[in-house]
N, C-alpha and C positions, 0 to 999 in steps of 0.2 A: 337450374339446380345441376344438371350434368357439366354445364360451363364452370360453375363455380367449384365443383369437385374436381374436376381437371386444374383449374388454377391452384387449388389447395395441395393437390399432388405435387404440382410443380414446385411450389414453394417448400413443401418439405423435403424434396430432392436437394434444392439450394442449401437448406438448414442442415441436412446431413452431411454436406460436403464441408460446411464449418466444423461440425462434430469431428468429422473423420480428420480433419487437418490437427485439430488439437489432441485428439487421441495418438495420431502418429507421431507428434513431437513428445508427447507424455511418454511414450514408450522408453524414451531416451534416459528416463529417471534411474533406470538399471543400470546404465553405464557409471563407472566409478569416476568420482571427480578427483582432480589432483589438487591439493591445498597449495596456496601460494608459500613459497619458501620464506622462512623466517629471517627478516632483515634488521639490520641495525635501525634505531630511530633516527630518521632524517627530516621527515615531513614537518612541516610547521603547521599545526591545526588552528583554525578559527572555528569554534562550536558556536553556532547561531540558533537562538531559540525566540521563535515570535510568541508573545505571551499576552493573553487577554484574560484578565480577572483569575489569575493562577495561584493567588497566595497560599492555597493549601497545600500544593504539590509542587511547586517552584524549587523549594530548598533540596528537598530529596534528589532532583535532577542535578542540581549544581554539585550536590555533594558527590554524586557518582562520577561527575566529571573530573573533579579535583582529586578523586581517589584513584585516577585511571593508572595503570601500571605503565606510564609513560611519562618521560621527562617533562617537568612542570615547565620549562623554559621554552617547550615545543608545543605548548598548546594554552590557548586562552578560550573562556566562555563569556559570550556576550548575549544577555537578555535583552529583546527587544519589546518594551510594553507599548501595547498600542489599544488605545480606547478603553483602558483599565478604570474601573471606578472603585477598586480596592487597593489593598498594599502590595501587590505584586511587585513593585519596583523596588519597595523598600526590603521585603523578605529577600529577594533575590540578590541584592546588594549585601546584605548582613550575611548571607550565605558565602559570599566570595565571588559573585559575578561581577563583570563589567556591564553596565548600563549604557545601551545604545539607543538614542532617541530617534524616532523618526521626524524628518525635517518637515514633512507635510502631512496632512491628514490621509491616513489608509483605511480601507474597508474591506479588507480580505489578508489572509495569509501571504498570498503571492505579493501583494502590495507593500507589506512589511518586509518580505525578503528582498524585492526589489530595492527598497531604500537600505536595508542593512548592508546587503552584499555591495551595492554600490560605494558605501562609504568604505567597506574593508577591503575592497580591491586596491585602494591606495595604500594599504599597508603592507608589510613584507610576510605575508602568509602564502604557502604552497598550495593550501587546499581548505576547503570550507565545508563543516558539518552542520546537518539540519536534524535537530529534534524537536519534538512537542514536549511541552511543559510538564505533562503527566507521565513521562518515560523514566525509567532507571536503565542505566547503561552498563554492561558486563565491563570489569575492570579491565579487560583485554580488548575492548572495542578499538581504540585508536591505534593499538599496537598492530591489530591484524589488518587494519585499513591501510597503516603505513606499508605492510608486506605487499599488499595488491597494489598499491601506488608505485613502489620501487619496482616492481615487476612489469609496469607498463599499463595499469589500468588507469583511466581518467575520470569515470564515474563508478562509485561503488554503492552497493546496497546490501546492508547488513541483515542477520535473520530477524525476523520479526515475530515476538511472542506475547502472549497474554501474561500480565503480571500480576492478575488476580483471577485465575481461572476457577478458584475455589469459592470466590464470594457469591456466586449464584450460578445457575445453569445457563443464563444467557452469556455470562462472561466466559464461561467454560466452552460454550460453542464457538467463541471467537478464536479461542485457544486451538480448537480442532480446524476451525477454518483456516488459521494462519498456517498451520501444519500441512493441510491439505495442498495450499497454494505453493508451499515450498517443495512438495514431492512431486506436484502435477505440473506447476508451472516454471519455478525457478530451477531447480535440480536438472531437469532435461535442457532446459535452455543454456544453462552453464556449460553442459556437457557438447551443446551443438555451436556454442560460440554466439549465441543470441544474448539479448537483453533480459535481465531479470526485471521484475515489475518494481518500478519505483514508487513505492508507497510514501505517503508524506512525512515520514519520519525515519530516522536512522540511515540516512544516505550522505556520500561524500561527493564533492566536485572538485576536481582540481582546476585551478586559475585558469589554466590553459583553455578549459571549455568555455568558462565565462567571457574571456577576452575574445574567443571565436565567435560567441553568440551576443556578444554586445551586452553582457550583464544579465541578469534575471529578469525576464519581461514575459509574465503571464496574465491573462486576461479572465480565465474562467475560474470555477470554484474549485475546480480539480487541477490545482497548479503543479501536483506533481506528475500526473499523466500528461498534461501539457508540455512541461518541460521534457520528460523522457520522448515524447515525440518529436521536440527540437532537437534531441540529442540524435535520434535515429536519422533525421534528416541531414544531420552533419556529419554522420558517420561515426558517432560516439556510441559504443556499447556500454550497456549497465552491468558492471561485473558483479556477480554474486558473491559474497564474504560471509557464508553461514557462521564461521567462527568469531564475527562481529555480530554481538546479540543486543537487541533492545528489547526491553518489556514495557509494555504499554498498558495503562489502565483501561479495560474494556467496559463498556455499559453493562450496568447489572439488571437492568429493567427492559422487556421486549420493546415497549412503546419507545424508548429512547434509541434502541438497535434500529427499529424500523426508520425513525427519522433521520439517523445518520447514515444508513446505507441508501436510503433515497437521495440524500445529497450527494453521495458517492455515484450513484447510477446516472442521475442528472449531470453530475461534472464529467464524467467520461463520455457521455454522449454530446456535451457540449464541445469537448475536444475533438471528439470524431468528426463533429460537422465541420469545425475550423481547421483541422492539421491533416485530415486524410489528403486532400487535393494538395497540400502543400509538401506532402511527402513525395509527391511523383510529379512535382513541377521542378525539376533540376535540383532533386536531392543529392544524396552521397551516392557512391558508386556501390555501395553495399546493398545489393538487391534483397537478400535474404532479412537485413535488419528492419527494412521499410516494409516488406512484406508481413513480416510477422508483427510489427507495431499496427499495421493496417488492420490485420484480423483481430487484434486485440482490442482496437478503437471500435470496430464494426461489431464486435461480440455481443454488446447490449443490445444493439438494433436487432441483431439476429434473435437474441434471446425474447425480445418483446414481441417480435412478429411471431415466435414460436408460440408463446402464450396464448395469442389471439387465435393462431391456428387451431391449437388444442381446443380452446373454447368453442370454435366453430363445428370442429369435427365431433365434439361431444353433443353439441345441440342439434346438429343436422344430420351427422352420418352415423355417429357413434351406436353402439349396443350399451344402454345403460346398465344392463346387467352385470357388465364387465368391470364396471368403474370402481367398485368397492373392492372385489379382489386385486385389481391391478394396483389401487392405492395401497393396500396393505402389504403387498409384495414389495413395492417401492419402500415403504417404511421400513420393512425389515432389512433390506440391502443398504439402505442408507444408515440404520443404526449399527448394522455390522461393520460398515465403512467408519463409523464414529468411533466404534471401539479399537479398530486396527489404528486410525488417527492417534487415538489416546495413547497407544504403546508408541508409535513413531515419534511422537511428541515427548515422550518420556513424562507425561503428566501421572500423578497418582490416581489408579483407578476408583478408589474409593471415593475421591471428591469429584470424580467427572461422571458418576453415573447418571446424575440428573441432566447434564450436558449431552451425553451419548443418547438419552431417550428424548432429548427436545431437538438434537440435532437435524433430523429430517425435517421438521417443520421450519427450523431455521434456514437450512438449504433451500425448501421447496418456497420460502417467501420473497426469495430474490425474483421469482417470476414475475408476480403481481408489481413490484416495485419497478422492475424494468418497464412493463407495460404501463404503469401510471407516469414514469419519467418520460415515455414517447410522447405523451398528450400533455404533461404537466411539469414544465421546466423549473427546478429549483435555481433561482438567481442570487439569491443572498445567503450569506454564510450565518448561521446561527450556532452559538456555542452549545456543546453537550455538557449539562451540568455534571461534574465529578460527584459520585455519591459514594466513593470510597475515601481513601486515603491515599491514592495513587498506585502505582505499580510497586511491586517488590521483586528484588532478586531471589531466587529459589533456594532455600537452605540445602545443605550438601546432606 
C-alpha cells in the first residue's frame, strides 16, 4: 500500500507540471494582441465543404459565403458531397455552390479533403478555406483572413462560436467552452507566437503549405489536430484571427454532446500516438512550436491518468467526508467561471442561465470521456444529427 501511495504521488507531481505549463501560457492572455493591418483584397480563396447528408443546413452556409464582403472574382465555394443519401448535392447547387465529386470512395472527412484539395491544387487559388456544412460565416471572414495572409500568415484559424447558444443549455455550454478556449488557449498563444488550436472548421491554408506537405494527408478521425501537428513539424504556425468568425450549430442534447466529445477525445489520442514521435524526428527548427504541440497532444493522456489517479485516491487514501464539500466548492467556482465566460463571449445572460448552471457538469464530463478513450478507441466517424436549423448570425 505504501509503494502504491508513492507511485500515485509521483504521478500527481508529473500531472501538476502539465497543469503548470498550461497555466503559465494562459497568463499571457492579458497581453494585448495587435490585429493584422487591413489590406486590399488580393488572395483568391477556394472554400471547401465536405458534406454528408446536410440538405437541411448547407444552403445557409453557401448563402453566407456568397454574401461575403469580399470580391466575388476572388472566391469560389465547393461542396464535396460524400456518402450522401439525401439531396445535399442538389440543394448546394441550387444555392450557388460548385459541386466537386470524390473520385474514389471515402470514409472520413479527412479522405474527402484529401481528394478535394488534390483536385483544387491544380487551379489558380492562393488559399483554401475549410468549413463544416452546419456553419454560418461572418460577412468579413474572408477579408480578415486576406489581411493575415498578406501579413505573412500561412495557416489561419478564425474565432469559433456557437450559432445556437439559446436553443438549449447544452448548446449554450458549447458557447461557453469555445469562449474559454479562446481566452485560455488561443489568445495567449497568439501573444507568444505559438499556434492556435486548429479545430475542424473555419480555417485557412495557403497553397504553399499544401505544396510543402504534399497535399492534405490525414488518417485519423481528428484530421484537424493531425494536420496541425504536421504544420508544427514543418515549422508553420497556426495564426489566430479572431475577427474572422464562424458560427457552428452545437448539439442540443447531452447524449449527443457526449458522443461527439468522445470522438474528439479518441481522435486527439490517435494523433498523439502517431505524431508526437514525428514531431521530434527531424522536425522544424522551431522548438517552441513542437513543444507546445506535444503538450497539447499529450494533455488528453494526462487528463485520463489524472481521472484514474483521482479515483484511486478517493477509494484508498481519501477522506470520504471531504468529497461532498469539495465537489460543491468546485461546482460553485466553475459556475462563476461560466458567468464570466458569458460576459466575455458577449452572450445574452437571460438565455444562458441554464448553460451556466450546467457548465460545471459539462466540463467535469470531459474527465470520464478521456478515461474511456484511453481504453476504448473510436475509430469510425458517425454523423451527429442536426436537431435545429443550423447556426445563425447574431442579431445586432
